[in-house]
C-alpha positions in Angstrom: 39.2 16.3 13.5 42.1 17.6 11.3 44.4 17.8 14.3 43.7 14.3 15.5 46.5 11.7 15.1 45.8 8.3 13.6 46.5 5.5 16.1 47.8 3.1 13.5 49.6 5.4 11.1 50.9 7.9 13.7 50.1 10.9 11.4 47.4 13.5 10.8 44.9 13.5 8.0 42.9 16.5 6.8 39.2 16.9 7.3 38.5 17.0 3.5 40.4 13.7 3.0 38.6 11.9 5.8 35.2 13.1 4.6 36.1 11.9 1.1 37.0 8.5 2.4 33.8 8.3 4.4 31.8 9.5 1.5 30.0 12.2 3.5 30.1 16.0 3.3 31.9 18.2 5.8 28.6 19.9 6.6 27.1 16.5 7.7 30.2 15.8 9.8 29.9 19.2 11.5 26.2 18.7 12.1 26.8 15.4 13.9 29.6 16.9 16.0 27.4 19.8 17.0 24.6 17.5 18.0 27.0 15.3 20.0 28.4 18.3 21.9 25.1 20.0 22.4 24.0 20.3 26.1 20.5 21.6 25.7 17.4 19.5 24.9 17.3 17.7 21.7 15.5 19.7 19.0 13.8 22.0 21.5 11.7 24.5 19.6 11.6 28.1 20.3 8.6 29.8 22.0 6.4 28.7 24.9 6.0 25.0 25.7 2.7 23.4 24.7 0.4 21.1 26.7 2.7 18.1 26.2 6.5 18.2 26.2 8.7 16.6 23.6 9.7 13.8 26.1 6.0 13.0 26.8 5.2 13.0 23.1 8.1 10.7 22.4 6.8 8.3 25.1 3.3 8.3 23.5 4.9 7.6 20.1 7.0 4.7 21.6 3.8 3.3 23.1 2.0 3.4 19.7 5.0 1.8 18.0 5.1 -1.0 20.6 1.3 -1.6 20.3 1.3 -1.5 16.5 1.5 -4.8 14.6 3.5 -3.1 11.8 7.2 -2.1 11.6 7.3 0.3 8.7 4.8 3.1 9.6 6.1 6.6 9.1 5.5 9.8 11.0 2.3 10.7 9.1 0.6 7.5 10.2 1.9 8.0 13.7 0.5 11.5 13.7 -2.9 10.1 12.5 -2.9 7.5 15.3 -2.1 10.2 17.9 -5.1 12.1 16.7 -7.3 9.0 17.1 -5.9 8.7 20.6 -6.8 12.3 21.5 -3.3 13.9 21.2 -3.5 17.0 19.0 -0.2 18.1 17.5 1.3 18.9 14.1 2.9 16.4 11.7 6.1 18.5 11.6 6.5 18.2 15.3 5.9 14.5 15.2 8.6 14.2 12.5 11.1 16.3 14.5 10.5 14.3 17.8 10.8 11.0 16.0 14.0 12.1 14.2 15.6 13.4 17.4 14.8 10.2 19.4 15.7 7.8 16.6 12.1 6.5 16.1 11.9 6.9 12.3 11.5 3.8 10.2 14.7 2.8 8.3 14.6 3.6 4.6 17.1 2.3 2.0 18.6 4.9 -0.3 17.7 3.9 -3.9 19.9 4.3 -6.9 19.3 7.3 -9.2 16.7 6.6 -11.9 16.1 8.0 -15.4 12.9 9.3 -16.8 9.8 7.3 -16.0 8.0 5.4 -18.7 4.8 5.6 -16.8 3.8 9.2 -15.8 0.1 8.6 -15.3 -1.7 7.0 -12.4 -2.7 3.4 -11.6 -5.1 4.3 -8.7 -8.7 3.7 -9.7 -11.8 5.5 -8.4 -13.9 2.4 -7.8 -13.2 -0.8 -5.9 -13.0 -4.1 -7.8 -12.0 -2.2 -11.0 -8.4 -3.3 -11.1 -6.4 -5.7 -9.0 -2.6 -5.9 -9.0 -0.9 -9.3 -8.5 2.8 -10.2 -8.1 5.1 -12.8 -6.5 8.0 -12.8 -4.1 10.0 -15.5 -2.4 11.0 -16.3 1.2 13.3 -19.0 2.7 11.7 -21.5 5.1 12.8 -24.7 6.9 11.5 -26.7 4.0 13.3 -24.6 1.3 12.4 -21.6 -0.7 8.7 -20.8 -0.9 6.8 -18.6 -3.4 4.3 -16.0 -2.1 1.6 -14.7 -4.4 -0.6 -11.7 -3.6 -3.5 -9.7 -5.1 -4.3 -6.1 -4.1 -7.1 -3.8 -5.0 -5.9 -0.6 -6.7 -8.6 1.6 -5.1 -8.7 0.6 -1.5 -5.2 -1.1 -1.3 -7.0 -4.1 0.3 -5.3 -7.5 0.0 -8.0 -9.6 -1.7 -5.9 -12.7 -1.9 -2.6 -14.2 -0.6 -1.1 -17.7 -1.0 2.2 -19.5 -0.3 3.5 -22.6 -2.1 6.6 -24.6 -2.7 6.3 -24.2 -6.4 5.9 -20.9 -8.3 3.7 -22.3 -11.1 0.8 -20.6 -13.0 -1.7 -22.6 -11.1 -0.4 -21.3 -7.8 -0.4 -17.7 -9.2 -4.2 -18.1 -9.8 -5.0 -18.8 -6.1 -5.0 -15.2 -4.9 -7.2 -14.2 -7.8 -9.7 -17.0 -7.0 -9.7 -15.9 -3.3 -10.5 -12.3 -4.3 -13.2 -13.3 -6.8 -14.8 -15.6 -4.3 -14.8 -12.9 -1.6 -15.8 -9.9 -3.7 -18.1 -11.5 -6.3 -19.5 -14.3 -4.3 -18.6 -17.4 -6.3 -16.3 -18.8 -9.0 -18.1 -18.9 -12.3 -18.1 -17.7 -15.9 -18.1 -13.9 -16.3 -18.7 -13.3 -12.6 -15.9 -10.7 -12.5 -16.8 -8.9 -15.7 -15.3 -5.4 -15.8 -12.3 -6.3 -13.6 -8.8 -5.8 -14.8 -5.8 -7.8 -13.6 -2.6 -5.8 -13.5 0.5 -8.1 -13.6 4.1 -8.1 -15.0 5.5 -10.2 -17.8 6.4 -13.2 -15.6 6.0 -16.6 -17.1 3.3 -17.5 -14.6 1.1 -14.6 -15.6 1.7 -14.7 -19.4 1.0 -18.4 -19.5 -2.0 -19.7 -21.5 -3.6 -21.3 -18.4 -3.5 -18.1 -16.4 -4.9 -16.0 -19.3 -7.7 -18.5 -20.0 -8.7 -18.6 -16.4 -9.1 -14.9 -15.9 -10.9 -14.7 -19.2 -13.3 -17.4 -18.0 -13.9 -15.3 -14.9 -14.7 -12.3 -17.1 -11.6 -10.3 -16.1 -9.3 -8.5 -18.5 -5.5 -8.9 -18.6 -3.7 -5.6 -18.0 0.1 -6.1 -18.1 2.4 -3.4 -16.9 5.0 -1.7 -19.1 8.1 -3.7 -19.7 10.9 -3.0 -17.2 8.7 -0.5 -15.3 7.7 -2.0 -11.9 5.9 1.2 -11.0 3.2 0.1 -13.4 2.4 -2.6 -10.9 3.2 -0.3 -8.0 0.2 -1.2 -5.8 1.3 -4.9 -5.6 5.0 -3.9 -5.3 4.1 -1.6 -2.3 2.1 -4.3 -0.5 5.0 -6.7 -1.0 7.3 -4.2 0.6 5.0 -3.9 3.6 4.7 -7.6 3.8 8.5 -8.0 3.9 9.1 -5.3 6.5 6.4 -6.6 8.8 6.4 -10.3 8.4 8.8 -12.1 6.0 12.0 -10.4 7.3 11.2 -10.5 11.0 10.0 -14.1 11.4 11.4 -17.5 10.7 9.1 -20.2 9.3 9.8 -23.9 9.7 7.2 -25.1 7.2 5.4 -23.7 4.3 2.1 -24.4 6.0 3.2 -22.2 8.9 4.1 -19.5 6.4 0.7 -19.8 4.7 -1.2 -19.5 8.0 1.0 -16.5 9.0 0.2 -14.8 5.7 -3.5 -15.3 6.2 -3.3 -13.8 9.7 -1.3 -10.8 8.3 -3.9 -10.3 5.6 -6.6 -10.0 8.2 -4.6 -7.7 10.4 -3.4 -5.5 7.5 -6.9 -5.1 6.0 -8.4 -4.1 9.4 -5.6 -1.9 10.9 -3.4 -0.6 8.1 -4.1 3.1 7.4 -4.2 4.5 3.9 -2.9 8.0 3.6 -4.6 8.9 0.3 -8.0 8.1 1.7 -7.6 10.3 4.8 -5.9 7.7 7.0 -8.8 5.2 7.0 -8.7 1.5 6.8 -9.5 -0.8 3.9 -13.0 -2.0 5.2 -14.1 1.6 5.7 -13.0 2.5 2.2 -14.8 -0.4 0.7 -18.0 0.4 2.6 -17.7 4.1 1.5 -17.2 3.1 -2.2 -20.0 0.6 -2.1 -22.3 3.2 -0.7 -21.4 5.6 -3.5 -21.9 2.8 -6.0 -25.3 1.9 -4.6 -26.4 5.5 -4.5 -25.3 5.9 -8.2 -27.2 2.7 -9.1 -30.3 4.0 -7.3 -30.1 7.3 -9.1 -29.7 5.5 -12.5 -32.6 3.1 -11.7 -34.8 6.1 -10.8 -33.9 7.9 -14.0 -34.7 4.8 -16.1 -38.0 4.4 -14.3 -38.9 8.0 -14.9 -37.9 7.8 -18.5 -40.1 4.7 -19.0 -43.1 6.4 -17.4 -42.7 9.5 -19.6 -42.3 7.3 -22.7 -45.4 5.2 -21.9 -47.4 8.4 -21.2 -46.3 10.0 -24.4 -47.0 6.8 -26.4 -50.5 6.6 -24.9 -51.2 10.2 -25.9 -49.9 9.6 -29.4 -52.0 6.4 -29.8 -55.2 8.3 -28.6 -54.6 11.1 -31.2 -54.0 8.6 -34.0 -57.2 6.7 -33.0 -59.3 9.9 -32.8 -58.1 11.0 -36.3 -58.9 7.6 -37.7 -62.5 7.8 -36.5 
């Protein structure tokens, strides 16, 4: 590199100067040159070959990526899907094979951040305990459209999604109404009592109509910290998934076409999207599991209350008999 002559300037430039202009380190440059000049198999590990070669494993991964309706799945979810398909291998090998064959999902390099204002957790232990809602925008043939979503913080299930030409407070309530109708059965006063709605300080969510509507439903407003989007991270993460798999890969001529595509994506994502923190299971399985735990807890509580009532009545009967005997 340092001995090469520039075609335009007819002079040599040092390696350090070239790397400084390219904003890369010399170690990175040497690693790419070594990989380009390497004649052996890409990333071949030492030791005996297993039951499946790296090339065959890469073909299986390509088939899974082609069949998947999503575009942003990483190596851990591909490893889980391989296990579901009967292919037993390690996550590190899946990462190495995907990296060597250029199959990893593209990730943007973020800017350095300061200390976080929110160091706790926003993940809940029960379903329908907290929902996160947020808004994004997308260009259509009819102009810019607003997309509103609502996500459960426990199961990561999309409970509501809506698209509209106007980003008003009334449109922002539509995903909440969809989720309440689906999870609580109907729209009515105090039907969603105990539910918290996590949102940012957008004008739609801080408006009087929005706050009155969720208060009528029995839900409680839970705004995130100011200038800390990680406080509403569940909704932000779902919007990122939505952009990577739908909004940035398709063109929509009308807002109605966008709305129908959003509803179809909601059904697909809720059924097939794997959640890592729940052992790579889907949202319906998580909801069934959490509802089973809730029903078992309710059964235990009812049994304890019944036992307490029986003991109390028996004790009261004995005390009444003693008082009656002493009175005679």
